[in-house]
N, C-alpha and C positions, 0 to 999 in steps of 0.2 A: 083912350089910353093907348094910343098907337105910338110907336117909337120907343116905348119903354120895354125893356126886357125884365122878365120876372124870373128869379132864381127858384127853381122847383125842386132842387136837390134837398133831401131830408137833412135836418140838423142832427148832430150827434145825440141830442136829448130825445129825438124822435126815432131813434133806432138806426140812424145812418152810421156810416163809417167814421171812426174817430181819426182825424188827421194824423195824430202822432203815431197811431198804430199802423197806418198805411205807409207813412214815410219812414219812420224809424225802426219798425219791426218790434217795438216794445210798447207796452201800455198796460191796460187793465187786465188782460188775459194773463200776462206774466206776473203781475202782482197777485192776482188770485191763486195762481199756481204756487208762488212762493209762500203765501200765507197758508195754503193747504198743506204744503210740505212742512212748514214750521209747526202747524198744529199737530200733524201726525207725529212729527219727531218729538214734540213735547209730551204727547200722550204716551209714546213708547218709552220715553225716559221715565216718566212718572210710574208707568206699569213695571218697569224693570226695578226701580227703587223699591216699590211696594213689594214686589215678589222677593227681593233680597231680604227685606225685614221679616216677611212671613217665614222664609227659610231660617233666618236667625232665630226667630221665636220658636219654631218647631224643633230645631236641633240644639236647644239650650244645653249647655254643660257648665256646671259651676266652675268658677276660677280655681286654679290651683292655689293651694294655701302655702304660706311660708313654712309653718311648722306642721308636720303631719303626726308626730308621736307626742300626745299630750297626756301628762300625768293627771289622773283623776282621783287619787287617794287610795286608801286601804280597803280591801274587800269588806272588812267589818263595818265600814261606814254605811253600807247599803242593806236595808232590811228586806227580808223575803216578801215577795208580793208587791214590791213598789217600783216605780220608775222615778228616777231623780235627774233633773236637768243639771248638766255641768256646763256652765257658760264657756269657759275657755276651750272646751272640746266641741262645743256646739252639738252635743249628743245627750241622749237619755241613757242613764245606766240603770239596768233592770236586774232583778234577781227573782228567779223562779225555781221550781223544783229541780231543774237540770243544771243551774249554775248562773253565773253572771253574764250579761251581754250588753252590747252598746248598740243603740239605735240612733241613726243620724237625725238630727232635728232640722235639716235643710230640706225644704220641699223640692220634689223632683220636677215641679213645673217650671218655676223661675227663680228658685234659690232663696225664697223668704224662710224665715225660721218659723216652724210649726209650734203651736201651743198645745199643751195637754188639756184635754177636756174633762170636766167634772165627771161626765157619764162614761168615761173611758175613750180611748183613741185620741187622735190629734186633729187639729184644724189649721189651715193655712189662713192667716189674716189677710193676705194680699188678694187672692182670687177665689177663696172659698173652697179649696180642695179639702177633702176629708179622708183620714186614714184610721184604720182599726188600730187596736192597741198593739198588734204585732207588726204594724207598719204597712199593711196591705192597703192599697188605694181603694177607697169606697166610692167617692164622688169626684168628678173632674173639676177643673180641667187637667189635673195631674193624672197621668195614666200609668205611672210606674210606682212601685212600693218605695217606701223609705228605705235607705240602705242600711244593712247591718254592718257594723264596723269591727275590725279585729280588736280584741281586748286581750292584753297579755300582762304578766307580772314582770317587773324589772328586777334587777339583782337586789334592790332594797325591799322587795315585797310590795311595792306600790303598783297599782293597776295603771296601765298606759293604753289609751285609745289611739289606734293607728288609723287616721282618716284616709290614708292613701290605699288601705287594704280592705275592700269590701269582702264580707263573708256571707255564707248562706245563713238564712234565718235560724237554722237549728244549731249553729255554732255557739258554744258557751265556754266560758272559763270555768272549768270544773271546780267544785267546792274544795277538793283535796289538792289543788295545784299548788 
């Protein structure tokens, strides 16, 4: 086998230099860097979107309503020791020894309507939050109490719930108003 030259340079598949890398300055290394950049960018975008959704979830605030002052009837309609759900107002009207009050039926977690429980208190059907009869949060995920809403008498003697005006839990429409 004299007179024949044997090429002993390694092939690209054997770890040798890739001709397009050497000659053009571009090749597999640039492709890998681009794909790594694309992967990191995609992960960063997904993380930012997820973080935005978590922030939106945590800072939920119910949407503003069109009508804030809703008539709920005459004081005589509500018996002592009861809570009555009034759908247009999305509130429970209660009467105790101190007078009449309005308790918001909108869950403070994500805005579902709470339901009155037979054993007392309220439960949110959406995520399982539980509230005491006075609206205090007992089990999460809701961490805030149900709002107490302003309850007033209009000039016709009809009670009006003002959904735009939260009041303290002790606030009552006095029996002699």
